[in-house]
Backbone bond lengths (Angstrom), bond angles and torsions (degrees), N, CA, C in turn:
res aa  C-N    CA-C-N  psi(-1)  N-CA   C-N-CA  omega(-1)  CA-C   N-CA-C  phi
1 M - - - 1.507 - - 1.535 105.80 -
2 S 1.316 113.92 127.61 1.463 120.76 173.64 1.476 111.78 -71.75
3 E 1.291 115.55 165.71 1.488 123.85 177.61 1.580 108.40 -58.64
4 H 1.210 115.38 -45.91 1.546 123.74 173.42 1.454 113.21 -48.33
5 D 1.300 115.93 -54.84 1.500 125.32 -176.90 1.569 105.79 -63.59
6 D 1.348 120.38 -45.01 1.440 124.51 -178.70 1.523 109.33 -57.84
7 V 1.396 118.64 -49.62 1.387 123.13 176.95 1.458 114.78 -58.82
8 Q 1.427 118.54 -43.75 1.439 122.36 -179.04 1.543 107.18 -65.84
9 T 1.322 118.90 -43.90 1.401 120.80 -178.25 1.608 110.73 -59.71
10 R 1.257 113.58 -42.39 1.538 118.14 -179.94 1.576 109.00 -64.03
11 V 1.271 115.36 -44.22 1.522 118.83 173.02 1.477 114.85 -55.19
12 L 1.328 115.05 -51.79 1.473 121.86 178.83 1.588 110.26 -57.70
13 E 1.268 117.08 -42.00 1.499 124.51 178.53 1.463 107.88 -63.91
14 D 1.359 117.02 -49.60 1.499 120.13 179.85 1.504 111.85 -59.02
15 L 1.288 117.57 -42.31 1.450 126.12 -175.83 1.628 107.75 -71.19
16 S 1.277 119.15 -19.66 1.434 123.23 178.40 1.463 109.00 -71.00
17 D 1.299 119.94 -22.01 1.459 123.73 176.55 1.493 113.01 -79.92
18 A 1.273 118.62 -12.38 1.431 123.10 179.32 1.495 112.70 -85.31
19 V 1.255 116.17 64.42 1.524 123.14 -164.51 1.523 107.86 -62.78
20 H 1.250 117.60 -49.99 1.521 120.74 -176.44 1.539 110.50 -62.70
21 Y 1.285 120.98 -41.21 1.309 128.38 -179.97 1.597 110.90 -60.48
22 R 1.313 112.23 -53.50 1.459 122.78 172.74 1.530 116.72 -53.69
23 R 1.282 115.05 -43.46 1.458 123.23 179.59 1.519 107.15 -65.62
24 W 1.354 116.92 -44.10 1.463 118.65 -178.89 1.535 110.16 -61.55
25 L 1.433 114.96 -48.89 1.507 115.57 178.90 1.497 109.22 -58.97
26 A 1.340 117.86 -49.19 1.453 116.34 -176.40 1.502 114.02 -60.26
27 G 1.289 116.24 -31.16 1.449 120.13 -179.48 1.573 108.86 -71.86
28 L 1.350 117.57 -36.31 1.537 119.41 176.02 1.567 108.07 -58.56
29 A 1.359 119.20 -44.32 1.470 119.99 -174.80 1.540 113.88 -79.47
30 E 1.324 115.77 -26.79 1.481 117.48 -171.87 1.494 118.66 -48.27
31 P 1.360 114.18 -43.58 1.552 119.48 -176.60 1.607 110.48 -63.04
32 Y 1.269 113.86 -18.29 1.531 116.91 -176.70 1.550 116.13 -104.61
33 L 1.314 113.56 3.58 1.476 120.67 -177.20 1.425 120.10 -74.97
34 G 1.278 112.85 -28.00 1.574 121.41 -177.25 1.527 109.47 74.21
35 D 1.327 118.20 -163.79 1.437 123.55 -170.32 1.580 109.52 -94.32
36 D 1.272 123.74 -15.54 1.439 126.81 -171.23 1.555 108.00 -143.68
37 P 1.289 120.76 59.61 1.442 120.28 -178.75 1.527 115.28 -76.98
38 I 1.241 119.32 163.10 1.449 132.21 172.26 1.506 113.23 -120.78
39 E 1.185 115.61 126.52 1.521 121.72 175.51 1.541 107.59 -106.27
40 I 1.304 116.17 109.96 1.418 121.74 177.66 1.466 113.33 -98.66
41 G 1.334 114.64 123.92 1.410 119.17 -176.33 1.553 109.35 81.84
42 A 1.274 115.39 51.35 1.488 126.33 -175.97 1.516 115.16 -61.56
43 G 1.346 119.13 -20.95 1.420 123.32 -173.32 1.529 106.83 64.15
44 I 1.288 116.13 -120.35 1.554 119.49 -174.38 1.533 106.48 -101.64
45 G 1.280 118.17 5.45 1.495 120.79 166.60 1.566 115.65 89.29
46 D 1.353 113.78 16.41 1.450 115.88 -177.07 1.538 116.45 -60.39
47 Y 1.355 113.69 -39.94 1.440 118.68 -177.81 1.549 109.31 -69.99
48 A 1.302 114.29 -43.87 1.498 120.01 -178.72 1.598 103.70 -61.03
49 A 1.264 120.95 -39.55 1.434 120.60 -179.58 1.609 109.69 -63.17
50 E 1.223 119.38 -31.80 1.515 124.06 174.88 1.505 112.57 -67.04
51 W 1.348 116.12 -41.26 1.437 122.36 -175.67 1.591 112.63 -88.10
52 V 1.230 121.18 -24.21 1.479 122.53 -173.46 1.580 111.69 -53.02
53 S 1.303 117.00 -37.63 1.499 115.58 -173.66 1.505 111.83 -80.09
54 T 1.360 120.74 -13.81 1.404 121.57 -178.01 1.511 116.91 -114.27
55 L 1.399 117.02 -1.48 1.393 119.99 176.94 1.535 111.13 -109.07
56 P 1.299 119.53 152.29 1.458 120.52 179.17 1.479 111.17 -70.29
57 R 1.329 117.53 -30.52 1.460 125.24 -177.51 1.536 108.37 -160.49
58 I 1.307 115.43 145.39 1.467 124.03 168.53 1.523 112.35 -142.22
59 T 1.354 115.76 141.26 1.462 115.20 173.57 1.496 105.87 -112.04
60 V 1.309 117.34 134.48 1.467 121.88 -177.03 1.582 109.90 -121.52
61 T 1.232 113.89 129.32 1.542 121.19 -178.71 1.450 113.91 -120.94
62 E 1.291 119.54 146.26 1.451 125.90 179.13 1.488 108.14 -153.60
63 A 1.334 121.66 121.85 1.410 124.70 -175.79 1.587 114.43 -84.19
64 D 1.352 111.15 -20.70 1.478 115.70 -173.80 1.538 105.95 -93.33
65 E 1.325 114.49 113.64 1.478 121.50 -175.14 1.501 113.89 -61.88
66 C 1.337 117.65 -28.96 1.499 120.40 178.97 1.471 114.08 -65.69
67 R 1.313 117.22 -14.18 1.456 120.11 176.20 1.503 114.97 -95.14
68 L 1.314 115.29 -2.80 1.485 115.97 -179.66 1.560 108.62 -77.40
69 K 1.313 113.49 137.48 1.465 121.23 177.49 1.564 109.82 -121.81
70 T 1.217 117.15 148.08 1.515 119.93 177.03 1.508 111.16 -115.13
């Protein structure tokens, strides 16, 4: 992992603690997602986690393998 990737990962993880902020942003986008949205560049998946319970289906993509969680 490069230094840039390490910094980006730390920022994403720090932002994951901002639950109310993330929910507010996710709520702003939700009316426009449709029934089968795709999130490109999902990072660590925090926004998809907000939407998964309210959408019939969502596709999430992330090109950076270090962000994949099982």
